[in-house]
C-alpha positions in Angstrom: 16.5 36.5 27.6 12.8 37.8 28.8 11.3 38.0 25.5 13.3 34.3 25.0 11.1 32.9 27.4 7.8 34.9 27.0 7.9 33.4 23.4 8.3 30.0 24.9 5.6 29.7 26.7 3.5 31.2 24.3 4.8 28.5 21.8 4.2 25.7 23.8 0.7 26.8 25.0 -0.2 27.4 20.9 1.2 23.8 20.1 -0.3 21.7 22.3 -3.6 23.2 21.3 -2.3 21.8 18.2 -1.2 18.9 19.5 -4.8 18.3 20.3 -6.4 18.3 17.3 -3.7 16.2 15.4 -4.1 13.9 17.8 -7.5 13.0 16.6 -5.9 12.9 13.2 -3.4 10.5 14.0 -6.3 8.1 15.6 -8.2 8.1 12.6 -5.3 7.3 10.7 -4.3 4.2 12.9 -7.4 3.2 13.2 -8.8 3.1 9.8 -5.4 4.5 6.9 -8.1 7.3 6.2 -6.3 10.8 6.3 -9.1 13.4 7.5 -9.0 16.8 6.0 -12.0 18.0 8.0 -9.9 17.8 11.3 -9.2 21.8 11.4 -13.1 22.3 11.2 -14.0 20.1 13.9 -11.7 21.9 15.9 -13.8 24.9 14.7 -17.0 23.3 15.4 -15.6 22.9 18.9 -14.9 26.8 19.6 -18.8 27.0 18.3 -20.2 24.6 20.6 -18.7 25.5 23.6 -19.9 29.5 23.3 -23.4 27.7 21.8 -23.4 26.3 25.8 -22.2 28.9 27.6 -23.5 31.7 26.0 -26.6 30.9 24.0 -27.4 28.3 27.2 -26.4 30.1 29.7 -24.8 27.3 31.2 -21.7 26.9 34.1 -18.4 26.1 32.2 -17.8 22.5 33.9 -21.4 21.8 32.4 -21.1 23.8 29.4 -17.6 21.8 28.2 -19.2 18.2 29.0 -22.5 19.4 27.1 -19.6 20.4 24.1 -17.4 16.8 24.9 -20.8 14.9 24.6 -22.3 17.3 21.5 -19.1 16.7 19.4 -18.5 12.7 20.3 -22.1 12.4 18.6 -21.2 14.6 15.9 -18.5 11.9 15.9 -20.4 9.2 15.8 -23.0 10.5 13.3 -19.9 10.9 10.4 -18.8 7.7 10.8 -22.2 6.3 10.6 -23.5 8.3 7.9 -20.7 9.2 6.0 -18.1 6.9 6.6 -19.1 3.1 7.3 -20.7 2.9 3.7 -17.3 4.0 1.9 -15.8 0.4 4.1 -14.2 -1.7 1.7 -13.8 1.1 -0.9 -10.4 2.7 -2.1 -9.0 5.0 0.3 -8.8 8.1 -2.0 -12.7 7.9 -1.8 -12.6 8.4 2.1 -10.5 11.1 1.5 -12.6 13.1 -0.7 -15.1 12.5 1.6 -13.4 14.0 4.5 -12.5 17.4 1.9 -16.0 17.5 1.1 -16.9 17.1 4.9 -14.4 20.3 5.6 -17.0 22.1 3.6 -19.8 20.7 4.9 -18.8 22.0 8.2 -17.7 25.1 7.5 -20.7 25.8 6.0 -22.9 24.6 8.9 -20.8 26.4 11.2 -21.7 30.1 8.6 -25.1 29.1 8.5 -26.0 28.9 11.9 -24.0 31.2 13.5 -23.1 33.4 11.1 -19.8 35.4 10.3 -19.1 37.7 13.4 -17.0 36.9 16.0 -17.6 35.7 19.1 -16.6 35.8 23.0 -17.6 33.3 25.4 -16.4 33.4 29.7 -13.2 32.1 29.6 -12.5 28.7 31.3 -9.1 29.2 31.4 -7.1 31.3 34.0 -6.8 35.4 32.5 -3.8 37.9 33.0 -0.4 37.7 33.5 2.2 35.7 35.5 5.6 36.7 36.2 8.0 33.6 35.2 11.3 34.3 36.3 11.7 37.5 34.6 9.5 37.6 31.8 5.5 38.1 32.0 4.0 35.6 30.8 0.1 35.2 29.6 -1.9 32.5 32.2 -4.0 31.1 29.6 -1.4 29.5 27.7 1.0 28.5 30.9 -2.2 26.7 31.7 -2.7 25.6 28.8 0.3 23.2 28.5 0.1 20.6 31.5 -3.5 20.5 30.6 -3.3 19.6 27.5 -0.6 17.1 28.0 -2.5 15.6 31.0 -5.2 14.9 28.0 -2.6 13.6 25.6 -1.4 11.2 28.0 -4.3 9.9 28.9 -5.2 9.2 25.5 -1.2 7.4 24.9 -2.9 5.4 28.1 -6.3 4.3 26.5 -4.0 2.9 23.2 -1.6 1.2 25.7 -4.3 -0.3 28.2 -7.8 -0.1 27.2 -9.5 -3.2 24.9 -10.3 -0.3 22.5 -7.2 1.3 22.1 -5.1 -2.1 21.7 -8.4 -2.9 19.2 -7.4 0.2 17.1 -4.0 -0.9 17.3 -4.8 -4.0 15.7 -6.7 -2.9 13.1 -4.3 -0.3 11.8 -1.6 -3.2 11.7 -4.1 -5.9 9.9 -7.1 -5.6 9.3 -8.1 -9.2 8.2 -5.9 -11.1 11.0 -8.2 -8.2 13.4 -11.4 -9.7 12.2 -10.2 -12.8 12.7 -9.9 -12.4 16.2 -13.5 -11.0 16.8 -12.5 -7.0 16.8 -15.5 -5.5 15.4 -14.7 -2.6 12.9 -17.6 -0.2 12.3 -17.4 -0.2 16.6 -13.5 0.6 16.2 -14.2 3.1 13.2 -16.8 5.1 15.4 -14.6 5.5 18.6 -11.9 6.8 16.6 -14.2 9.4 15.2 -15.8 10.0 18.2 -12.6 10.5 20.0 -11.1 12.8 17.2 -14.2 15.3 17.4 -13.9 15.1 21.3 -10.1 16.0 21.1 -11.1 18.8 18.4 -13.5 20.3 20.8 -11.4 20.9 23.3 -8.5 22.3 21.7 -11.5 24.4 20.8 -12.2 25.3 23.8 -9.0 26.1 24.6 -8.1 28.4 21.7 -11.4 29.9 21.9 -10.7 30.6 25.6 -7.4 32.3 24.0 -7.8 34.0 20.7 -12.3 34.5 20.9 -14.5 32.3 18.7 -14.3 33.3 14.7 -13.9 31.4 11.2 -10.3 32.4 11.4 -9.8 29.3 13.7 -10.4 27.2 10.8 -7.4 28.6 9.6 -5.5 28.1 12.4 -7.0 24.4 12.5 -4.9 23.7 8.7 -1.8 23.6 11.1 -3.1 20.2 12.0 -0.8 19.0 8.9 2.3 20.8 9.4 1.7 19.1 12.8 1.0 15.6 11.7 3.1 15.3 9.0 6.6 16.4 11.2 5.5 14.5 13.8 4.2 11.1 11.7 0.8 10.2 10.7 0.2 7.2 13.1 2.5 8.4 16.4 0.7 10.1 19.5 4.1 10.6 20.6 4.9 12.7 17.0 1.2 14.7 17.5 2.9 16.1 21.1 6.5 17.0 19.6 4.8 18.2 15.9 2.9 20.8 17.7 5.4 21.9 20.0 8.0 22.3 17.1 5.1 24.3 15.1 4.5 26.2 17.4 7.5 27.5 18.8 8.2 28.0 15.0 5.9 29.9 14.4 6.0 32.3 17.5 9.7 32.7 17.5 9.5 33.6 13.3 7.1 36.0 14.3 8.5 37.3 17.6 11.9 37.9 15.9 11.4 38.5 12.2 7.5 39.2 11.9 6.6 40.2 8.4 3.9 37.6 8.4 6.6 35.1 7.9 4.9 33.5 10.7 2.2 32.4 8.4 4.2 30.2 6.0 6.7 28.9 8.5 4.9 25.4 9.3 4.0 24.7 5.6 7.6 25.5 4.8 8.8 23.2 7.4 5.8 20.8 6.0 7.9 21.0 3.1 11.3 19.9 4.3 9.9 17.2 6.3 8.7 15.5 3.2 11.4 16.2 1.3 14.3 14.8 3.9 11.8 12.3 6.3 8.3 11.7 4.7 7.4 9.2 7.6 8.0 12.1 10.0 10.1 12.0 13.5 8.1 9.1 15.0 6.3 7.3 12.0 6.4 3.8 11.1 8.3 3.5 8.2 6.3 1.3 5.4 9.0 -0.8 3.1 7.3 -2.7 0.4 9.3 -5.4 -1.8 8.3 -6.7 -4.8 
């Protein structure tokens, strides 16, 4: 029972970080129908940005987090303006291929600036262990859960209560109708990419605080795809549930079975979901009649 509780907290903590990265994926898809294959590398960039702010600039962590978020938002805006905006109106496959290329570019930029060696930075999450009933759990994973849920809840409110969020939902439903109502598609796309970069950076900060800063974070970022497929490409609630499920599957598999199976179980889940429910648990099912 102690091991089960410890694994559950660890899995949920990891899963909520996956959800933060995945929700950026969902935001871009909801606004533009683009599948962003560079989201995992934005997560990687976030870990190195917080290292740059805290270690290389020597900022206190509160200011370092603010600087990281602002730089990440700027990167998202630059990507949208220079790379994606010229492709508005082009086939969706063109945008998808561009995001695949962007993934390689981001990874190369990180390697060129910071090199391949692992780095560390002063953790802003509590360190040590906490007694949770009869189990001993990691304090950083325990704190990561409510932090990530609060940020995800804020994003959900943004989509439901703000003009920008409602504009994104309108464009996702019908771009032509949104245009006729005076909604600026380029502005909404820019907001979506800035939000996606910020959520990935925040997830990267939390992940870097827990596992350190290295190129392996990009591999962890690949868990974004099983998460969004499981939860649904256009559902923030699905990103939260999908993140929790994938995080728990990984940890339970590694804790009870081992043998490296935790590395492949998210992709096994992805295949099963695509076969049984292609739109995910909370995705919007599109029925085309001819």
